[in-house]
N, C-alpha and C positions, 0 to 999 in steps of 0.2 A: 802538820802538813802545810805546804805553801800553796795558796790558791792563785792561779793565774789563768784568765783574767780575774780580777777581784770580784768576789760575790757581792760586796757592798758598794761597788762603784756604780754611780747613777747613770752611766752611759747606756745607750740603747743596745741590748743584746737579747737574743731570744724573742724577736718581735712577734712571732706567731703566738707564742705562749702568753706574752703580755697583752696581745690584742684581745684574747678571750676574757681577760679580767677588766678591760676598759669599760667605764660607764658609757652608756649610749645616749643619755639625755642629761640636761642640766639638773633634773630632779634626782637622778641617780648619782650625780657627782657629789662627793663628800669633801668638805673643806672649802676654803676660799669663798666664804659666804658673801662678802661684799662684791667680789668680782662676779660671782654668779648672778647676784641680784641686778647689777648694772648691765651685764650682758643680756639678761632676759628683757630688760627695758629696751635696749638698743635693737634687739632682734624683733621684738613685737612692733616697735615703731617703724622699722624698715619694711616689715611685712605689711603693716597697715597702709603705708604709702606706696607699696609695690615698687620700692626703690632698692638699689644695691646698698648693703650695709657699708658704712664708712670703713676705711682701712684700719686694721687692728694690729698692734704690735705687742706681743707677749714678751715680757722680760723676767728672767729668773733662773736659778740654778737648774741643772738637768734633773729630769725625773719628777717634776712637780705637776705635770698635766698640760703643758702648752699644746702639744700635738693633739691630745685627747679633746681639749676644749675647742680647737679649730675644727675637728671632725664633728663635734656636737653642734657647733654653730651652723655648719653647712646642713646638717640633718634637720635642725629645727627651722632653718630658713627654707627648707625644701628645695635645695639647689645642688648642683654637682660639686664634688670636692676633688681638686687636683693638688697633688703634693710633689714637692721637690726640695732641694736644699741648695744653699749658696755655692758650695764647691762644685756641684754638678753642672751649674750654669756657667760654662767656661767662656762663652763668647756671646755677642749680641744676637746672633742667629738662633742660639738655643732659647734665649728668652722670647724672641719674636715667635718662634714655633709654639711655645707654651701659650702666649697671650692671644695669638690669632685663633686658637682652637677653643677659647672660652666662650660660653654663652652668657647672655644677660644674667647678672646677679650671681654667677658662679663664684665659688670661693677658691682662690689659688693660695696654697700654703707654701711658704718658703722657710724652711728650717735653717738655722745658722746663717741668717741673712747678713750678719757682719762679715761673712767670708765671700761676699760678692766682689768681683773685680770692679775697679773704678769705671771701666768702659761699659760694663753691663749696668752698673748703677745709673750712669748717665741716661741710658735708654729707658730705665724704669721711671724716671721723674715725670716725663710727659704722659707716660702710660697711666700712672697713678692720678695725676692731676687733671689731665684733659682727655683721658681714654683714647690716646693716639700714640702710634709708633712713629718716630721720626728717624728714618734710616737713610744712610748714605749708600747709594748704589754706584758701583764702578770706582775707578781710581783716577787720580790726576785730573787733567783738564776735562775729562769726560764724566767726572763724578757729578752726581745730582742727588738732591734731597727728595725723598719720597715720604709722604705722610699716609699712614694707614689707620683708618678708624677702627676702634676696638669695641667689643661689648662692654657694658658698664659692669665691671667685675669688682669683687672685694678681695684685696690682698690681705691675708693674715700672715704675719711673719713672726718668727721666734728668734730670740737671741739670749745667750747666756752672758754676753759681754757688751752691754749697752755702750760703754765708753769707746768701742771700736766703730760704732755707727757714726757716719758723718751727720752734721746738723741738718743739711738739706734733706737727707733721707728721713731722718727722725721726725722732722717737722711735717712730713707729708702723711703721717699716720694720725687720723682724727681721734682714735681710741687707743691710748697707751694703757697697758695693763701690766702691773707688777704682781707676780706670784711669790708667796712667802712659804717658808717651811711649815709643815703640818704639825699639829699638836699630837701627843700620844693618844689622846681620846679619839681624834679624827682618824689616825692610823689604825686604831683598834676597830673602828667601824669599817674601814677599807679592808682590813684583814678578814673580818667576819663575812663581809660581802663576797670576797674572793673565795672563802671556804665554801660558801653556799653554792657558788658557781661550779666549783670543783667537786661538789658533793662530798665534802671532807668533814668528818666529825671533829669539831673543834670546841674545846671548853673555853670559858671566859678567861681563865688564867693563862691558857695557852695563847689566846689572841693577844692578851696584854703583853706577854713575854716577847712575842714577835714584834709587836708595835714599838716596844721600848728600844729595840735594837735596830730599828729601821732608819735612823738618822734623819727623821723628819721628812722622809721621801717615799711617796707611794710606790714608785718603781722598785725600790729596794725592798719594801714591805712585801710586794707581790713575789719577788724573787726568793726571799727568805721563806715565805709561806710554801712555795712549791718544793723547796729543798727539805723543809721540815716534814712535809707530807711524804717525801721519799723515805726518810728515816722511819717515820711512824708506820708506814706500810710494810717495811722490811723487818724492823727491829721490834715492832709492837703489833697491836691489833688494828692499827689505822687511826685510832682516836688520838688527838693531840691535846695534851694538858700541859701545864707549866713544866713538869719534869721532862717530858719528851722534847718539848721545844728547847729547853735549856740544854739538854744533853746533845741534841742535834746541832744547835748553833755553837756550842762549845767545841764540838768536834770539827766544825767548819771554821774555827778560830775567829768567831765573831763574839766579842765579850759583852758584858752586861750593858756597856755604854754604846754598843754598836761599832766598836773599833776593832781593827784587825792588826796583824803584825806590821803592816806598812804605815800605820798611823803613829 
């Protein structure tokens, strides 16, 4: 059977289901050990000084935890979390509305920041650097520049395509972070944690089988786990071992390497 959209595509689908499996703290987050250790230092330092954390740029393929880490950072800083994406911010007024509603030390997360328009990006520069909005009001001879002071916020941005970011924007992030694909062992831990949250009986060999086919990506691992759970509850007694996982994923046309018919 042909699956559309692809089960093993790392894009965001089924956000509500994925949200339930997301780790809530750095301690719960599996993998990216060096990234977690560094973020913990930066967060504790900012809290100790009662300052806004420096702006953070997450770079890496889809599904590796960029959004999750942004949410965790806000939670551990004890501040509000606001989320949007590059394509949604169509004009300068959209960005101004977001920024003027932030409170001190709040985290604003912009996913797909490489898709910001040049006009919006220009407005973002002084906001990031000087915590000011520099807006042009009116047109023609009557036009005037207005400066608006902003709360000292933290911009956390994510991109899958670093090369599309302009140098001026990239240079304004004090904390650049690159996320890498996960090992099978790390994915196995993620699958086991997901099974506990879903109250799903899962054998070690079943967890390994799902992890091996997840293409190094936690989002895919969570998606495969939920689909295997469906097969186990309908075709078996609910318990997932290697045989059930293999049969379910084979029927879903995900092979032993995590490849499907489109690969």
